[in-house]
C-alpha positions in Angstrom: -43.2 -16.7 20.0 -42.7 -17.1 15.9 -39.5 -18.9 16.3 -41.3 -22.1 18.1 -43.9 -21.9 16.0 -41.6 -21.7 12.8 -39.5 -24.9 14.4 -42.5 -26.5 15.7 -44.1 -26.3 11.8 -40.7 -27.9 10.4 -40.9 -30.5 13.1 -43.8 -31.9 11.8 -42.7 -31.9 8.1 -44.3 -28.5 6.9 -41.3 -27.0 5.5 -42.9 -24.8 3.1 -45.5 -23.2 6.2 -42.3 -22.9 8.1 -40.6 -21.3 5.4 -43.1 -18.6 4.9 -43.7 -18.1 8.4 -39.7 -17.7 9.0 -39.5 -15.2 6.4 -42.5 -12.7 7.4 -42.1 -13.2 11.0 -38.5 -14.1 12.1 -36.9 -10.5 13.8 -33.4 -11.1 14.2 -31.0 -13.0 12.0 -29.8 -15.3 15.4 -33.3 -16.7 14.7 -32.7 -16.8 10.9 -29.6 -18.6 11.2 -31.1 -21.1 13.9 -33.9 -22.0 11.3 -31.6 -21.8 8.2 -29.2 -24.2 10.0 -31.9 -26.8 11.0 -33.6 -27.0 7.0 -30.0 -27.8 5.7 -29.5 -30.8 8.7 -33.1 -31.6 7.3 -32.0 -31.4 3.6 -33.9 -28.6 2.5 -30.9 -26.3 1.1 -32.8 -23.9 -1.0 -35.2 -23.6 1.5 -32.1 -22.9 4.0 -30.2 -20.5 1.5 -33.5 -18.0 1.2 -34.0 -18.0 4.7 -30.5 -17.0 5.3 -30.2 -14.7 2.7 -33.5 -12.9 4.3 -32.1 -13.6 7.8 -29.0 -10.9 6.4 -31.1 -7.9 5.9 -33.0 -8.3 9.4 -31.5 -5.6 12.1 -29.4 -4.0 8.9 -31.2 -0.5 9.6 -31.1 -0.9 13.3 -28.3 0.8 15.5 -24.8 -1.2 15.8 -24.7 -3.6 18.4 -21.6 -5.8 18.9 -23.5 -8.7 20.0 -26.1 -8.2 16.7 -23.6 -8.0 14.9 -21.5 -10.8 15.8 -24.9 -13.1 14.6 -24.8 -11.5 11.7 -21.6 -12.3 10.8 -21.7 -15.7 11.7 -24.6 -16.2 9.6 -23.0 -14.3 6.5 -19.7 -16.9 7.0 -21.8 -19.3 7.0 -23.7 -18.8 4.3 -20.7 -18.4 1.5 -20.4 -21.9 0.5 -24.2 -22.5 0.9 -24.8 -20.1 -1.6 -21.4 -21.1 -3.2 -22.5 -24.4 -3.9 -26.0 -23.3 -5.4 -24.2 -21.3 -8.1 -25.5 -18.1 -6.1 -21.6 -16.6 -6.3 -23.1 -12.6 -5.8 -24.8 -14.3 -2.5 -21.7 -15.2 -1.7 -19.4 -12.4 -2.0 -22.0 -10.3 0.0 -22.5 -12.5 2.4 -18.6 -12.9 3.0 -17.6 -9.2 3.0 -20.4 -8.6 5.4 -18.9 -11.2 7.6 -15.1 -10.1 7.3 -16.7 -6.5 7.8 -17.6 -7.9 12.1 -15.1 -10.9 11.8 -12.3 -10.5 9.9 -10.2 -14.2 8.9 -7.7 -14.8 6.3 -9.3 -17.9 5.2 -12.7 -16.0 4.6 -10.7 -13.5 2.8 -9.2 -16.0 0.5 -11.9 -17.9 0.0 -13.7 -14.9 -1.4 -10.6 -14.3 -4.0 -11.2 -17.9 -5.2 -14.6 -17.5 -5.9 -14.3 -13.7 -7.2 -12.3 -14.6 -10.0 -11.6 -12.1 -12.6 -13.5 -9.7 -10.5 -11.3 -10.0 -7.4 -9.2 -6.5 -7.7 -12.4 -4.4 -7.4 -13.8 -6.8 -4.3 -10.2 -6.8 -2.6 -9.7 -3.0 -2.9 -13.6 -2.8 -1.1 -12.3 -5.2 1.1 -9.6 -4.2 2.2 -11.2 0.1 2.5 -13.7 -1.8 5.0 -10.7 -3.2 6.4 -9.0 -0.1 7.5 -11.8 1.7 8.6 -13.0 -1.2 10.4 -13.8 -0.9 14.6 -14.0 -4.5 15.1 -12.2 -5.7 18.4 -10.9 -8.7 16.4 -7.7 -7.1 15.8 -5.5 -10.4 14.9 -7.7 -11.6 11.8 -7.8 -7.7 10.1 -3.7 -7.9 11.0 -3.7 -11.2 9.8 -5.2 -10.4 6.4 -2.5 -7.3 6.0 -0.3 -8.7 6.6 -0.9 -11.5 4.0 -1.1 -8.2 1.5 2.0 -6.8 2.2 0.2 -3.4 3.7 2.7 -3.0 6.7 1.8 0.5 7.4 -2.0 -0.8 7.8 -1.3 -3.1 9.9 0.5 -1.1 11.9 -2.0 1.5 12.5 -4.9 -1.8 12.8 -2.2 -2.3 16.1 -4.0 0.3 17.8 -3.1 2.3 20.9 -2.9 -0.9 23.1 -1.7 -4.3 21.0 -1.5 -7.1 22.2 2.1 -8.8 22.5 1.1 -11.7 19.7 -0.1 -9.1 17.4 3.2 -6.5 18.2 5.6 -8.9 17.6 3.9 -10.3 14.3 3.8 -7.1 13.0 7.3 -6.4 13.7 8.5 -8.9 12.9 6.6 -8.5 9.0 8.1 -4.8 9.5 11.6 -4.9 10.0 12.6 -4.9 6.5 10.3 -1.5 5.5 9.9 -0.2 9.1 12.9 -0.2 11.0 12.9 2.8 12.9 9.1 1.9 13.6 10.3 -1.6 15.2 13.0 -0.1 17.9 10.4 2.5 18.9 7.5 -0.2 19.9 10.6 -3.0 21.0 12.6 -0.8 23.2 9.0 0.9 24.6 7.9 -2.7 25.3 10.9 -3.5 26.9 11.5 -0.5 28.9 7.7 -0.9 30.4 8.9 -4.1 31.8 12.8 -3.2 32.5 11.8 0.6 34.5 9.0 -1.7 36.5 11.8 -3.9 37.5 9.4 -7.1 36.5 12.1 -9.4 36.7 9.9 -12.4 36.0 9.6 -10.6 32.5 12.9 -10.1 31.7 12.6 -12.5 29.5 9.9 -10.8 27.3 11.8 -7.8 27.4 14.8 -9.5 25.8 12.4 -11.0 23.0 11.9 -7.1 22.4 15.2 -6.2 22.3 16.2 -8.7 20.4 13.8 -7.1 17.8 15.2 -3.7 18.8 18.8 -4.9 17.8 17.2 -6.5 14.4 16.2 -3.3 13.5 19.5 -1.6 14.2 21.5 -4.4 12.4 19.3 -4.2 9.3 19.7 -0.4 9.1 23.9 -1.0 9.4 23.3 1.1 12.9 25.2 -1.2 14.8 27.1 1.3 16.9 23.4 3.2 18.5 22.6 -0.5 19.4 25.8 -0.5 21.6 25.1 3.2 22.8 21.5 2.1 23.8 23.0 -1.0 25.5 25.7 0.2 27.3 22.9 2.8 28.6 20.7 0.5 29.6 23.8 -1.4 31.2 24.2 2.3 33.3 20.5 2.7 34.2 19.9 -0.7 35.5 23.2 -2.3 36.9 22.0 -3.5 39.6 19.7 -6.1 38.1 21.5 -8.8 38.1 18.9 -11.0 36.5 18.5 -8.3 33.4 22.6 -8.2 33.0 22.6 -11.8 32.9 19.9 -12.0 30.5 21.6 -8.8 28.4 25.1 -10.6 28.6 23.7 -13.7 26.7 21.8 -11.4 24.5 25.2 -9.6 23.0 26.5 -13.7 22.7 24.0 -14.9 20.8 25.2 -12.1 18.2 28.9 -13.6 18.2 
């Protein structure tokens, strides 16, 4: 096995041979990452950097497979600080952009802004375009970045059709001032899903969603509409005594 041979050579101190064989025969980003990490641990950061850069190109033209993309993203993220520390800002930015495409993370995004300096506006636009087009399952990281940039509509779009409650709540809270109608629609829909199903154990969550809807109504001076909505809930679900008590508490908390 090529990887085993490479690591064996490295283990006996034949570093140059290990690197040469690795660059020639390693076939995946995962193998390249393993060798690069081993080289760095042995105090060979320049060789680690070379192997890591080579690893970024492995499998680049192959069909996209989620597991392989995640490994390449891990390698890319690992390379950022190593490359930056050796003056390879170009490689650090390229690797960081690749990592963000697959595994968005606000801390890495901010690190790239720091490294890019005067080139940040152009890179920022490219990164945001990639995030908008991303199909990554790591929605929370995309939302972190988009909210950091104040891109509320893009954050709403990034939620997709079936967002987690935590992601949805974060975007609602950020969107309250600029997209109150969306907040009202999304919050009341979430609450209705719980209430209509009679899931009494989750009524507290329904109230949390309704609290956001109320805030959006109030932010736009539509208190009568909120009261009308609330009266409709009471008329429809008046026999759900736990819910009625929680609605009373919600209204008392406003006063």
